[in-house]
KOLDOMAR-274736 format. One line per field, with one value per residue: residue in three letters; chain; x, y, z of N, C-alpha, C, O in turn. Coordinates in steps of 0.02 Angstrom, whole numbers. Each point is the difference from the previous one (the first is absolute). Layout:
! KOLDOMAR-274736
residuo: ALA / ...;
cadena: A / ...;
nxx: X / ...;
nyy: Y / ...;
nzz: Z / ...;
caxx: X / ...;
cayy: Y / ...;
cazz: Z / ...;
cxx: X / ...;
cyy: Y / ...;
czz: Z / ...;
oxx: X / ...;
oyy: Y / ...;
ozz: Z / ...;
END
This chain:
! KOLDOMAR-274736
residuo: GLN / VAL / ARG / LEU / LEU / GLU / SER / GLY / GLY / GLY / LEU / VAL / GLN / ALA / GLY / GLY / SER / LEU / ARG / LEU / SER / CYS / ALA / VAL / SER / THR / ARG / VAL / PHE / SER / SER / TYR / ASN / MET / GLY / TRP / PHE / ARG / GLN / ALA / PRO / GLY / LYS / GLU / ARG / GLU / PHE / VAL / ALA / ALA / ILE / ASN / ARG / SER / GLY / ALA / ASN / VAL / VAL / TYR / ALA / ASP / SER / VAL / LYS / GLY / ARG / PHE / SER / ILE / SER / ARG / ASP / ASN / GLU / LYS / ASN / SER / LEU / TYR / LEU / GLN / MET / ASN / ASN / LEU / LYS / PRO / GLU / ASP / SER / ALA / VAL / TYR / TYR / CYS / ALA / ALA / ASP / PRO / LYS / ALA / SER / VAL / ARG / ALA / GLY / ILE / VAL / GLY / ARG / ILE / VAL / TYR / ASP / TYR / GLU / PHE / TRP / GLY / GLN / GLY / THR / GLN / VAL / THR / VAL / SER / SER;
cadena: A / A / A / A / A / A / A / A / A / A / A / A / A / A / A / A / A / A / A / A / A / A / A / A / A / A / A / A / A / A / A / A / A / A / A / A / A / A / A / A / A / A / A / A / A / A / A / A / A / A / A / A / A / A / A / A / A / A / A / A / A / A / A / A / A / A / A / A / A / A / A / A / A / A / A / A / A / A / A / A / A / A / A / A / A / A / A / A / A / A / A / A / A / A / A / A / A / A / A / A / A / A / A / A / A / A / A / A / A / A / A / A / A / A / A / A / A / A / A / A / A / A / A / A / A / A / A / A / A;
nxx: 60 / 81 / -14 / -46 / -23 / -11 / 29 / -127 / 12 / 5 / -116 / 84 / -53 / -12 / 103 / -79 / -70 / 96 / -53 / 125 / -43 / 115 / -110 / 66 / -28 / 41 / 87 / 1 / -92 / 40 / -35 / -102 / 79 / -6 / -57 / 12 / -54 / 2 / -76 / 68 / -114 / 75 / -34 / 90 / 24 / -58 / 123 / 17 / -1 / 93 / -16 / 102 / 81 / 99 / 51 / 97 / -23 / -2 / -74 / 16 / -121 / 41 / -41 / 54 / 89 / -6 / -8 / 83 / -76 / 96 / -90 / 69 / -18 / 100 / -71 / -11 / 114 / 32 / -61 / 49 / -113 / 78 / -93 / 96 / -76 / -83 / 37 / -71 / 44 / -88 / -102 / -55 / 89 / -65 / 118 / -35 / 75 / 14 / 47 / -5 / -27 / -86 / -29 / -90 / -101 / 46 / -125 / 35 / -54 / -68 / 69 / 68 / -40 / 34 / 17 / -56 / 7 / 1 / -86 / -29 / -107 / 33 / 55 / -132 / 47 / -79 / 25 / -43 / -42;
nyy: 1035 / -83 / -25 / -22 / -55 / -25 / -84 / -7 / 96 / -63 / -3 / -25 / -75 / -44 / 47 / 57 / 64 / 34 / 74 / -14 / 84 / 31 / 51 / 27 / 34 / -54 / 74 / -36 / 48 / 84 / 35 / -31 / -4 / -133 / 73 / -107 / 92 / -59 / 62 / -60 / -1 / 92 / 1 / -37 / 108 / -62 / -36 / 76 / 107 / -42 / 128 / -63 / 70 / -61 / -19 / 59 / 91 / -111 / 61 / -118 / 47 / -14 / 6 / 80 / -47 / 74 / 38 / 33 / 77 / -1 / 92 / 25 / 94 / -11 / -58 / -86 / -17 / -84 / 30 / -84 / -4 / -48 / 16 / -29 / -23 / 30 / 81 / -97 / -86 / 5 / -86 / 36 / 62 / 14 / -11 / 109 / -61 / 122 / -30 / 100 / -64 / -18 / 84 / 7 / -12 / 85 / 45 / 60 / -115 / 85 / -49 / 88 / -26 / 9 / -116 / 21 / 64 / -78 / 66 / -107 / 6 / -22 / -106 / 20 / -93 / -5 / -41 / -54 / -5;
nzz: -51 / 50 / -99 / 96 / -89 / 111 / -64 / -2 / 77 / 75 / -16 / 65 / -102 / 121 / 4 / 29 / -57 / 63 / -36 / 40 / 30 / -53 / 34 / -78 / 133 / -92 / 25 / 126 / -50 / -83 / 69 / -27 / 94 / -14 / 40 / 19 / 62 / 84 / -4 / 61 / -22 / 43 / -115 / 39 / 4 / -101 / 42 / -105 / -14 / -57 / 6 / -68 / 10 / 2 / 72 / 17 / 52 / 1 / 73 / -1 / 33 / 112 / 87 / -37 / 67 / -79 / 95 / 37 / -29 / 29 / -4 / -86 / 43 / 10 / -68 / 75 / 17 / -60 / 90 / 36 / -31 / -87 / 25 / -18 / -39 / -34 / 61 / 22 / -4 / -84 / 71 / -89 / 65 / -103 / 21 / -27 / -14 / 55 / -112 / 73 / 95 / -70 / -40 / 55 / -60 / -81 / -23 / 71 / -11 / 8 / 93 / 19 / 111 / 102 / -29 / 77 / -91 / -67 / -3 / 16 / -57 / -124 / 18 / 30 / 99 / -80 / 94 / -77 / 101;
caxx: -30 / -3 / -59 / -5 / -59 / -33 / -75 / 16 / -26 / -64 / 9 / 11 / 15 / 56 / 23 / -26 / 37 / -7 / 50 / -27 / 17 / 9 / 4 / 43 / 7 / 75 / 37 / 75 / -17 / 28 / 58 / -42 / -38 / -62 / -15 / -49 / -9 / -66 / -20 / -52 / 5 / 33 / 61 / 56 / 19 / 53 / 10 / -25 / 44 / 31 / 41 / 25 / -15 / -4 / -62 / 55 / 9 / -50 / 12 / -72 / 0 / 13 / -63 / -20 / 29 / -49 / -103 / -2 / 56 / 14 / 33 / -1 / -4 / 25 / -51 / -56 / 18 / -44 / 26 / -37 / 8 / -43 / -6 / -49 / -18 / -5 / -8 / -32 / 35 / 15 / -19 / 49 / -4 / 60 / 16 / 59 / 54 / 53 / 75 / 30 / 63 / 15 / 86 / 68 / -12 / 28 / -38 / -23 / -66 / 6 / -49 / -25 / -32 / 40 / 3 / -31 / -17 / -75 / -73 / -65 / -36 / -9 / -76 / -22 / 3 / -42 / 1 / -36 / 20;
cayy: -58 / -47 / -24 / -73 / -18 / -61 / -7 / -91 / -64 / -14 / -69 / -67 / -59 / -12 / -28 / 44 / 56 / 85 / 47 / 76 / 50 / 58 / 71 / 60 / 64 / 26 / 11 / -29 / -90 / -36 / 29 / -26 / -71 / -5 / -64 / -24 / -13 / -6 / -3 / -37 / 48 / -2 / -30 / 44 / -12 / -45 / 15 / -46 / -22 / 46 / -20 / 51 / 46 / -27 / -67 / -60 / -33 / -8 / -39 / -16 / -40 / -73 / -28 / 20 / -19 / -66 / 31 / 89 / 36 / 67 / 30 / 80 / 28 / 66 / 39 / 24 / 17 / -57 / -62 / -57 / -49 / -49 / -37 / -70 / -47 / 49 / -26 / 43 / 45 / 61 / 69 / 66 / 57 / 16 / 49 / 5 / 44 / 7 / 14 / 53 / -1 / -51 / 16 / -19 / -79 / -68 / -58 / -20 / 12 / 17 / -33 / 64 / 69 / 43 / 21 / 19 / 50 / 12 / -53 / 1 / -15 / -73 / -38 / -62 / -53 / -69 / -67 / -45 / -69;
cazz: 54 / -16 / 8 / -33 / -16 / -14 / -22 / -37 / 33 / 14 / 37 / -34 / 45 / -18 / -77 / -50 / -40 / -18 / -33 / 15 / -39 / 37 / -61 / 29 / -44 / 3 / -51 / -3 / 55 / 1 / 53 / 73 / 28 / 18 / 62 / 40 / 46 / 24 / 57 / 16 / 74 / 72 / 1 / -39 / -67 / -22 / -74 / -56 / -39 / -17 / -71 / -20 / -49 / -78 / 17 / -22 / 64 / 33 / 60 / 35 / 79 / -5 / 14 / -63 / -74 / -57 / -10 / 25 / -45 / -8 / -57 / -1 / -59 / 24 / -62 / 28 / 62 / 24 / 55 / -27 / 47 / -2 / 58 / -22 / 49 / 62 / 59 / 49 / 37 / -38 / 12 / 42 / -41 / -19 / -8 / -56 / 30 / -53 / 31 / -58 / -9 / -32 / -40 / 27 / 50 / -9 / -43 / 67 / 3 / 65 / 14 / 49 / -12 / 4 / -56 / -35 / 35 / -23 / 31 / -49 / 61 / 25 / -26 / 31 / -26 / 40 / -34 / 43 / 1;
cxx: -26 / -68 / -13 / -57 / -9 / -45 / 26 / -24 / -62 / -3 / -11 / 12 / 65 / 7 / 9 / 66 / -20 / 60 / -17 / 42 / -5 / 44 / 56 / 7 / 65 / 12 / 48 / -24 / 53 / 72 / -9 / 15 / -78 / -24 / -78 / -10 / -46 / -11 / -91 / -29 / 9 / 69 / 47 / 0 / 42 / 3 / -42 / 44 / 29 / 18 / 35 / -10 / -16 / -58 / 45 / 4 / -68 / 12 / -64 / 29 / -19 / -68 / -33 / 32 / -6 / -51 / 11 / 57 / -6 / 29 / -12 / -20 / 28 / -6 / -59 / 2 / -57 / 47 / -51 / 31 / -37 / -23 / -34 / 2 / -7 / -26 / -31 / 69 / 57 / -29 / 34 / -32 / 68 / 26 / 42 / 55 / 47 / 62 / 21 / 98 / 39 / 66 / 58 / 12 / 47 / -8 / -31 / -74 / -18 / -81 / -39 / -45 / 45 / 36 / -43 / -39 / -71 / -34 / -44 / -53 / -20 / -59 / 4 / 9 / -30 / 5 / -41 / 20 / -74;
cyy: -55 / -40 / -80 / -15 / -82 / -28 / -81 / -23 / -26 / -77 / -75 / -43 / -34 / -49 / 46 / 52 / 55 / 34 / 72 / 42 / 60 / 44 / 43 / 61 / 39 / 1 / -43 / -80 / -59 / 5 / -26 / -76 / 20 / -65 / 2 / -40 / -19 / -11 / -38 / 21 / -41 / -16 / 52 / 13 / -35 / 5 / -75 / -8 / 85 / -5 / 59 / 52 / -28 / -51 / -60 / -41 / 10 / -42 / -7 / -27 / -89 / -1 / 26 / -27 / -47 / 16 / 69 / -2 / 87 / 25 / 42 / 23 / 57 / 53 / 4 / 11 / -34 / -78 / -52 / -70 / -59 / -42 / -86 / -73 / 43 / -53 / 53 / 34 / 48 / 58 / 63 / 69 / -3 / 54 / 7 / 61 / 7 / 28 / 26 / -5 / -56 / 6 / 2 / -71 / -41 / -47 / -40 / 35 / -13 / -41 / 8 / 42 / 64 / 11 / 25 / 65 / 38 / -59 / 11 / -2 / -64 / -20 / -57 / -45 / -49 / -66 / -26 / -76 / -36;
czz: -51 / 27 / -13 / 6 / -15 / -24 / 2 / 64 / 3 / 35 / -59 / 40 / -11 / -52 / -37 / -21 / 12 / -29 / 29 / -31 / 42 / -52 / 49 / -64 / 9 / -66 / -19 / 24 / -32 / 36 / 55 / -15 / 31 / 31 / 8 / 56 / 31 / 86 / 28 / 68 / 41 / -32 / -29 / -74 / -14 / -77 / -19 / -58 / -35 / -63 / -4 / -40 / -63 / 19 / -8 / 64 / 54 / 56 / 37 / 68 / -34 / -8 / -71 / -58 / -18 / -15 / -24 / -77 / -2 / -63 / -11 / -83 / -11 / -61 / 35 / 62 / 45 / 34 / -13 / 76 / -8 / 36 / -3 / 63 / 51 / 67 / 72 / 34 / -36 / 0 / 39 / -57 / -38 / -16 / -41 / 19 / -45 / 54 / -31 / 3 / -29 / -16 / 69 / 53 / -53 / -28 / 68 / 8 / 60 / 25 / 66 / -9 / -17 / -73 / -45 / 8 / -36 / 8 / -46 / 73 / 18 / -52 / 31 / -55 / 52 / -27 / 34 / -9 / -39;
oxx: -44 / -16 / 18 / -22 / 2 / -50 / 57 / -19 / -34 / 51 / -41 / 25 / 32 / -43 / 49 / 57 / -55 / 54 / -52 / 44 / -46 / 54 / -14 / 11 / 7 / -33 / 21 / 31 / 4 / 45 / 46 / -28 / -24 / 20 / -34 / 19 / -41 / 38 / -55 / 43 / -24 / 47 / -29 / -12 / 52 / -41 / -19 / 19 / -33 / 15 / -21 / -53 / -53 / -48 / -27 / 12 / -21 / 39 / -34 / 54 / -22 / -8 / -48 / -24 / 0 / -22 / -49 / 50 / -53 / 49 / -46 / 3 / -46 / 32 / -30 / -54 / -33 / 41 / -51 / 52 / -51 / 48 / -60 / 47 / 46 / -25 / 20 / -2 / 56 / 17 / 35 / -44 / 55 / -42 / 39 / -23 / 18 / 1 / 18 / 40 / 56 / 41 / 61 / 44 / 0 / 42 / -32 / -7 / 25 / -54 / -46 / -5 / 0 / 8 / 14 / -25 / -23 / 27 / -6 / 29 / -21 / -43 / 50 / -12 / 25 / -11 / 2 / 26 / -4;
oyy: 12 / 0 / -21 / 21 / -19 / 30 / -24 / -58 / 26 / -28 / -9 / 5 / 2 / -39 / -8 / -12 / 16 / -29 / 32 / -29 / 13 / -5 / 1 / 8 / 40 / -33 / -6 / -45 / -57 / -22 / 2 / -29 / 55 / -57 / 52 / -58 / 27 / -38 / 17 / 10 / -57 / -8 / 43 / -50 / 3 / 15 / -49 / -56 / 50 / -51 / 53 / -11 / 15 / -4 / -54 / -61 / 55 / -47 / 49 / -27 / -19 / -5 / -37 / 8 / -56 / -11 / 11 / -35 / 27 / -26 / 21 / -39 / 40 / 52 / 49 / 14 / 28 / -35 / 24 / -14 / -9 / -38 / -10 / -4 / -1 / -56 / 57 / 60 / 14 / 54 / 3 / -2 / -7 / 39 / -46 / 55 / -42 / 20 / -24 / 25 / -15 / -44 / -3 / -16 / -61 / -44 / -50 / 61 / -50 / 7 / -38 / 32 / 20 / 59 / -1 / -2 / 52 / -55 / 55 / -3 / -19 / 36 / -35 / 12 / -15 / -7 / 16 / -24 / -60;
ozz: -41 / 59 / -55 / 53 / -59 / 21 / 2 / -2 / -44 / 20 / -45 / 57 / -53 / -22 / -36 / 20 / -22 / 9 / -4 / -31 / 39 / -29 / 60 / -60 / 46 / -40 / -58 / 28 / 22 / -35 / 41 / -47 / 16 / -10 / -6 / 0 / -37 / 30 / -21 / 43 / 4 / 38 / -34 / -34 / 34 / -43 / 31 / -17 / 14 / -31 / 23 / -30 / -29 / -38 / -12 / -2 / 17 / -6 / 16 / 13 / -55 / -61 / -10 / -56 / 26 / -56 / -36 / -9 / -16 / -27 / 35 / -47 / -12 / 8 / -21 / 26 / 43 / -30 / -26 / 30 / 33 / 7 / 9 / 40 / 41 / -8 / 13 / 13 / 21 / -22 / 51 / -43 / 28 / -21 / -10 / 14 / -41 / 58 / -54 / -39 / 22 / 16 / -6 / 40 / 12 / -8 / -16 / 8 / 26 / -29 / 17 / -52 / -58 / -17 / -60 / 56 / 23 / 5 / -29 / 55 / 54 / -26 / 4 / -59 / 54 / -61 / 60 / -50 / -9;
END
C-alpha cells in the first residue's frame, strides 16, 4: 500500500510564501510521475503542477505559472511545492498524487485527476488578503 503524507500548509498573508512537502512510502518512488492538485470549498479538484520521474519535465497550471515551483528528491521519496506570491484565490486543500503508470505514458505527465492512482489526505493552505 502506497501512502502519501502532505505537510507544510498553513495561514499566510497575500504575497507570502509556503513550501509544501509530500512524503511517499514506497520503494519505487523514482518510477512514479507525481502531481499536486488543490480543491477549494464547492469547487472541483484542479491540477496545480506535475513532475516526471526524473524531475526533468515539469508542467504547471496557467494560474500558478511563474509563482509555484514543483520539485522532487528521489533519494528522500519526497515531493515539494514551493509557492511564492500567494493570492487569496490560492486558498484550498492541496493534495499530492502519484502515478505508478509513468513508464507507459511516453514521457507525458498527467494533468487530470484520473491520471493518478494514489492520493494523500491533503494539507490546508489559507491566504488572507
